[in-house]
N, C-alpha and C positions, 0 to 999 in steps of 0.2 A: 125702472122696468126690470123685472127679474128674468134671467135667461133660463131656458129649459135645460136641466142637467143632461149631460151627454153620458152615454154608457161607456164604461172603460173598455179599452181594446180587449177583444176576446170574450166579452160578456155576451150572453144570449140576446138575440134580437127580440124586440117587443113584437106583439101581434101587428101593430101598425107598421113597424119597419118591415116586417115580413110581407105584409100586404103591398107596401110600396115597391119592394124588390120584385115581387111577383108581377105587379102591373108593368114595371119597367121591362122585364124580360118578355112579357106578352106583347108589349108595344114594339119591341125590337123584332120579335118573330113576325108580327103582322106587317111591319114595314118591309122586312126582307121578302115576305111572300108576295106583297104587292109589286115590289121592284121586279121580282122574277117574272110576274105576269106581264108587266110592261115590256121587259126585255124580250119575252116570248111572243109579244103581239097579241096576247089574250085580252089584255086591257089596252084600249087605244086612246089617243088624245081626244078629249071631249067626253069620255065615258064618266058616268057618275060613280063616286066613291061614297056610298050611303053608309052612314055610321051604324044604323040599326042592322042592316043586312050583313055588314062585316062582323059586327058583334055576334050575331047568330051563327054566321059561318065558322067563326073561330072559337065559339063557345066561351066568350068572355063578356065582361061588362063593356059599356061604351067608353069608359075612362081610358084604357090602353089603346082603343081604336082612335080616340081623339088625339092621343099623344103621337101615334104612328102617322096620322094625317098631318099633324103639325110638322113632323120631321120631313115628310114628303114635300110639304110646302116650302120649308127652308131649303131643301135640296133643289127646288125649282121644278119639281115633278107634278105638283098639284096646285090648284088655285081655287079660290072661292067663286062659286057661280051664283045662280039665282037662289034666293032664300038662304044665303050664306052656306049652302051645301058645297062640299068639295068635289072637284072634277079633276081628272087627269089633265094637266095643263096642255093647251093647244098653242103652239108657237106659230107666229106669222112668219112670212118669208124674211123680213128684216131681222127678226130675232134669231132665226135659224142661221142666216148669213153670218151674223156676229159670232154665234156659237161655233160654226164650222171654221171660221177664220181663226178663232182662238184654239180650237182643237187641232187644226193643222199645224200651228206653231208648236204647241205642247207635244203632240205626238212626234213631230219631226225631231224635236230635241231628245225625246226618248229613244228614237231610232239612232240618232247620232251617238248618244251615250252608249247604247247597246252595242254598236259597232266597235266601240273601244273597250267595253267593260264585260261583255257577256263571257261566261266561262265556256270551256269546250263542250261541257255537257248541255248547257243552255243552247248553244248553237246547234248541236245535233238534234235537240228536241224541237227547235224551231224548224229545222230542215224537214223533220218527220211530219210536222204539222202541215207544212206547205205541200208535201207529197200527198197527204191525205186529202187536201183540198182539191188536188187534180182529179182524184177518183170521184169526188162528189160532183165536180163540174161535169164530168163525163156522164154521170147518172142523172144530172139535173136535179139533184137532191137539195132543194133550197133550204129546208129546215135544218138539215145536218150542216150545210155550209154556213148558215147563220151562226150556229153554235161554235163551229170551228173558227169563224172570223173573230169571235170574241176571244177565243183562246190565243189566236195569233197576236192580237193587239195587247192582250194582257201579258204575254210573254215578253213583249218589248218594254212594257211599263216596268216589269220586274227586272228585266235585263239591264235597264239603265242604272240599277243599284242606287237609286235616290228616292227615299221614302216619301219626301214631300212632293216631288214631281209625280211619282206614281199615284198618290192620292188625288192630286188635282186632275190628272189625266183621267182617272176613273170617274170622277164626278162629272167632268165636262162630257165625257163619252156617254155616261148614263143619261144625261139630259137630252141627247140627240137619239137615244136608242130606238124609240118608236118609229122614227122616220128612216133611220138607217135599215132597220129590220124590214120595213115595208118595201123598200126598193128591191130586195131579193125575191119577194113574192110577186111583185107587179112588173118587173122589167127583166131584161136579159143581162143583168149586171154580173152574174156569176163568173163568166169567162174573163171579162175585163178586170174584175176585182182580183181574181187569181193571178192573172198576168202581172198586175201591180205588186202583189205579194211576192212573186218570184224575183222581181227587180230589187225589192227591199231586202229579201233574203240574200241575194247575190252580193249586195253591198255589205251586209252584216258579215257574211262568211269571209269576204276579202278584207274585212276590217277597214273599209273605206267610209269613214265617218261622214264626210261631206256628201258622198253619193247617197248614203243612207238617209240623211236629212232631206236631200232633194227628192228622192224617190217617195218618201213618206208625204212630203208636201203635195206632190203630184197625186198621190193616192187619195188623200183626204179631199183635195180640190175636185177630183173626179167624182167622188161620192157626193159632195155638196152640189155639183152641177146636176147629177142624176136625180137627187132628191128634189131639187128646185124644179126640174123639168116635170117630174112626176106630180108634184103639187100644183104646178101651173095648169096641167091638163085637167085637174079636178075643177 
């Protein structure tokens, strides 16, 4: 069997290669847009991800849409429903419990490392973020606090200065996003969440790694309990 000749480095791409590259970029763009909607609560667990509708919305063929949906499935954010159509994955309480348990340990480790490794500038930025949160709690601004909450946790992922740990933490956090976001809209979680952020911040600023680890475990456990309570009421 003869192999297909490969273009030498620097050679112009063929029309087929350009088409493949364009489809890959479109798939990445569609994947990112759907993830953003899941994070914002615009798309919720159980909602349909219709190939044709998405292709029309993004002005592309169905090929990059299929690729984006496959990526969502691999990330644990989408699943096949009736007639093999994709849906935003709906997690049961047992699955959520497992994810929150995992998330608690991973984020606690990030907080522990951040207490040891954050730069002075990163600590000041985290302090500013928590101060912003206090104002949002006073206003009862759930949407703004949800966005700030993401910034707070991302700062700790980055502050751990461990790329592998950061990537794992982001993936696990993404899979719980629709449920964590919903708690801020449906419960009085803002004030208690902010108080927990303050305790984590205090540990970070004092460079107390063990206290930071413990405070983050408590924070994620409280979130898990709140989400479980919210879903049980449904």
